[in-house]
C-alpha positions, 0 to 999 in steps of 0.5 A: 503559524506555519510548519516546516516541511519535516513537521508536515511530513511527520503529521501527515505521514507523507514523505518530504520527498512527496511534498516536494514533488507536490510543490514542483508539479504545482499541486501544493506549493508551500506558503513560503520558502525560508531563507534557509531554503526550507518549505513552510506550510500554513493552515490553508496548505494543510487543508489542501493536503488533507483534500489531496490525501482524502482524494488519493485514498478514494483512488483519484489520480493526481492530474484529476486532483489538480483539476479539482483543487484548481476549480476553487470550490468552497472548502466546506462544499468540497469537504461535503463532496469528499464525505459523500465519496468516503461513505460510498467507499465505506459501502464498497469496503463492506462489500469487499469484506463480505467477499473475504468472509465468503473466501474464508468460509470456502477455505474452512469448508475445503479443509473439513472436506479434505479436498484440495483448496480452491480459492475464490479469486477476488481480483480487486480484494485490496482495491481500496489500498493505495500505494501511499498506504504501502509506503506508510506501512514501510516506515521501518524501511525508509529507503524503500518507503521513499521510493514507493512514495515517489512512485505513488505520487506519479502513478496513474489510477490504471497503474495503481489498480494493476499494482493492487491486482498483482499484489493480491494475485501474488498472495493468492498464489502463495496461499494455494501453494501453502494449501497444497502442502509445499514447504516454505523452501520448496522450489515453486514457493521460492520462485514466487519469492524471487519474483517479489524480490526482483520487483523490490530491487527495481526500486533499489538494492535490497540486502539479505538482512533487509529482505529478512526484516521485510519478511518479519514485518509480514507478521509483525506489521498489523496492516500487512498481517491482516492483509495476508490472513484475510486471504488464508490463515497462516499465510503471513507466517508462511510468507515470512518463512519463505523470505527467510529461506530465500534470503539464506539460500540465495542472498547470503 
């Protein structure tokens, strides 16, 4: 039995464009190409794709994944190795969760004391979140998701880590502005939103309405809301409102 690329994309959450890139780079060739030019994948390719996605989730770059797959390790042995790494990743995420918990406690204490909030800066707070996860959470914005997926497929680990740190830093800066009492349409807040918007437009053009929809997703998308609320309660809605103000005053 085989599956066309569209079905594999649906099952795995990986965009068809990324699958084509994996083929073009020799990482995951399809089992065959049909007379219609479409790629088809069999069980062996699905198992390889599973390994690729697990390794990507563990922070392994594509060149290293290629070397791992080309080593022709027995599939069961390979999966055992991946399982060990996943358990180690679980332990690391538990430690990060403890960091978030301490941050929440510090924020709550500062509010009780009536002092300005000083956020503990967990630089690697979302180190476990890979670019592919962001693409997965942008399914409502297929154009941007396609670009994020394409960038993720070619991104080095150092570039991915830098992106994680910058996203975390953006969220922390907004939380500090929120805690300082700046309304969502205040100039310092809008400067942060402008930087975020310009980063998006480096991928593709983003209309005012699409940017508003992205802002609403900060609250409506479970994964995004959880990430914002882990930094500071109310931050998801604050980001949404700031984007709404930006879209109204600068994009409309």
